[in-house]
N, C-alpha and C positions, 0 to 999 in steps of 0.2 A: 481419420480424426485423431488429433493429438489428445493426450490424456494428462491432465495437470492435477497434482495434489497441492492444496493450499492450506497452510497452517498459520494460525494467529488469531488476531482480535476480531470480535464481532460486537458492534456497539450500536446503540441508538444515537444518531447525531441530531443535536438540537441547534439549529441555526437561529441567531438573533441579531438584530441590528440595534445599535444604541449610540447615543451621543458620545463624543470623546470623553466627556466627563459626566458622571452621574452623581447627583447629590446623595450622600449617605442617608438612608432611611426614606428616600423619595420613591416615586413611582412614575414611570413613563409609559407611553403607548408606542408600540413598535410592531414590526413584523417578526413572528416566530414560526419556525417550521421544523417539525420533527420527522426524520426519515431514517430508514435502516442504513447503517454505515459500518464503520470499522475499516481500518486499512486493508486487512486480509479479506474481509467481507466484500468490500467494494471491488477489489481485484477479482474475486471469484465470480461475482455477478456479471461483471463486464466480460471476463474471459469466456464464460459460458454463453453470453449473448453473441460473442464473436464466433461461436461454433465449436469451441473446445469442450471435451468431456471433463468436468471439474468435480473433484471430491474435496470437500471442505472439512478440516479437522479443527475443532475449537470447543469453547464452553460458554454456556449462557445460564442464567438463573432459571428457577422454576416459575418465575413470574410471567405475566402476560407479555411483557416486553420480550422475554425469551421466545415465547410462542411466535411473536411477530417477526423476530429476527430469523428464526428457522424458516418460517414461511417465505420470507423475502428471498432466501436462497433457493428454496424448492420451486418457487414461482419462476425462477430463471433457469430451471433445469439442473441446478447443482445438487449433486449427491452429498448428503450430510453424514458426518460422523461426529456428533456433538454430544458433549457431556452436559448434564443438567446438575447444577449445584444449588446449595441453599443461599449463596451470596446473590445479591441483586445483579441483574444483567448490566454489562458495561454501558456507560453513558458518556457522551462528549458534548460539552457546551462550546460552540464556536461563536464567539462574540465579535461582530464586526463593529469597529469604531473608526469611522473615516476610512483611511487607506490601510489601517492596521487590523489584524485579526488575533484575538486572544483565545487560547484553548484552555478549557478546564476539563480535566479527565478523571473519571472514576472507573478504574479497571474492573472492579467488581468481580464477576464470575469468570472473566477471562483467565484469571490466575488460578482457577480451579482445574485447569487442564494439567494432567499428570502423565508421566511416562507410561504408567500402567494402562492409561486410557488410549494410548496410541495404537491405531488399527494398522498393523503391518500389511494386511491384505490389500490395502489401498495402494500400496507401492508396487505390487507385483507386475502390473502391466502399464505403469505410468511412464511418461516420457520426461516429465519436468516436475520439479518441486519449487513452489514459491513460498517464502517465509516472510511474514511481516517483520520489519526491522525492530518493532517494539518487543518482539519475543526475545531478542538477544539481551535486552535491558532488564527484563523481568526475572528475578531470582526463581520464581515459580515456573515460568515458561521456558527459561533457557535450557534446562535439561531435556525438555521435550523437543526443542529445536535441534539440539545436538544429536539426539537419538534419531530424529527424522533424517538429518544429514547422513548419519551412519548407515541408514537403510538404503540410501541411494548408491552406496559403494557397490561396485560390481554389477550395477543395473544400467549403466550408461545413461543415467538421468542427468540433465542439466539442472542447476539451482539458481534461482534469482532472489533478490532482496530489494525492497523499496525502503531505504533508510528512514529512521524516525527523524524528527526535527533536530537541527544542529545543536540547539540548547541542551537536549537530552543526551546527545552523543558526547558533547563536551563534558557534561557532568559525569557520565559513565567512564569517559577516557577514550580519546581517539585511538590510541594504539590498541587498547583492549578490544575496542569495537572491530577494528580491522583484523585483529587476530581471530575473532569469532567468525569472520567471513572467509577464512582461508580456503574453504572448499566451494565457495560461491563463485560462479562464473559470469553471471549477469547482474548488473547493478543499475539502479534508476534513481540517482540523487537529484535534488534540485540544486540551483546555483549555490545557495548558502551552505548546504550540506557538502557539495563538491569542494568549495573553497576550504572548509574545515578539514576535510579528509585528505586534501592534497597540499595545502598551504600555497595554492596558486590562486590567481584572481581572474585571468582571462579564461573564457569558455574553452578555447582551443587547448590551452596548457592544462586545464583541469582534466579534459578528456584524454590528452596524451598521457598524463600521469596515471589516470585510472585504468587506461587500456593496457598498461603493463602488468596489472594484477587481475583484471576482469576482461574476459574475452569479448563480451557483448554488453551493450547497455546504451543509455542515453542520459544526457544532462538536460533536465527540463529547465526552461528559461522563462517561464511565465508567459506574458504576452508576446515575447520574442520567439516562441516556439521551442525547439529542442535541437540539440546537437547529438546525433546518434553515432555509435561506432560498432564495428565488427572487425576485430583484428586491426589491420592498418587502414581499413576503409572508413570513411567519414560521410555523414549526410546531415546537412543543416536544413531544417524546414521551419519556415516562419509563416504564421497564419496570415492570410490576405487581410483580414480584419481582426486585429488583436482584441480580445475580450477581457475586460477587467471585472473583478467581483470576488466573491467568496470562493477561495480555491480549495476548501476542505474536500479531500477525496479526489481532486483532479489528478494528482500524481499517481494515485492507485489506478484510476481509470486509464491513464496513459500506459502504465506498466502492464495492466491486464490485456489491453488491446495489442500492444507491441508484442508481448510474449505469444499470445494466441496467433497473431499474424505471422510471426517469424517461424513458429513451430509448424505452421501450415504451409511453409515454403515461400512466403512473400519476400521480396527483396528488402534490403536495408531501407532504401528510400520509401518504398511503399509502406513498410511497417511503421516508419517514423511519421509519415504523413497521416496515416490512419489513426495512429495514437494521438497525434496533436489534435485532430478533429474530435476524437472521443473526449479528450480533456476539456476542450472548448465547450462541447455540448454539456459536459458535467457542470462546468461553471455557470453556464446559462440556466440550467435547472436549479442550481443553488440560488441564483439571483431572482428567480421567479417567486421565491417564497414570500 
């Protein structure tokens, strides 16, 4: 069994559907669904469901949402190393408006994770470290991410990252973000993030550019599936029936499945196909709200 340490955000995801325009001060009736989420949290739950032994390192509030988020990990068999802080637990509002999705984020307790709270024992027998891309953009979490990466040295651990949205990377600085990933070997961007990181537009050229710095990964392409790589090998997988809908967390479900499958010895093609299926299933669950 592979052993994965996951570090990063743990949030309550609130999914809502709304018209493209909402009158100020008005009220509408719509579908609203609240579920345990967070980029790192979703990765951890999915990877554990795929059979990996997962240890999660993060922070939540002392509120009932924090209780819910911890239980959501433990119910999936995830071992938790979680700090409780006075700040409210992190919350994401994912607002669907037609074909667009707007995210409103309150990081809250996520930024209460400090280097002092990092449990080094979790790394002793681990095979892999996964870090939420948001951690590299947070002045509070960035030192924790850097320390976690340092703990992988001399342990033969691989490191993966699922980047944050392109708009946040651009605000942070593309070069600064890539410099923060110097020790990262596995990367899972979507098309928009890949275009920003490489200045390329075609999926093939994006992957060729990324593979020169990252040994393994996949470029997720929404309804078109994903283009995965491992060294010079490539695998393109497209879903037989593309699924449209709220994609919140789908990339993290993809990454969690891909990493768990690859560490367990699955081929590039099998890992990619399984991860695409997991992402599609995640979107379907979002749509049922």
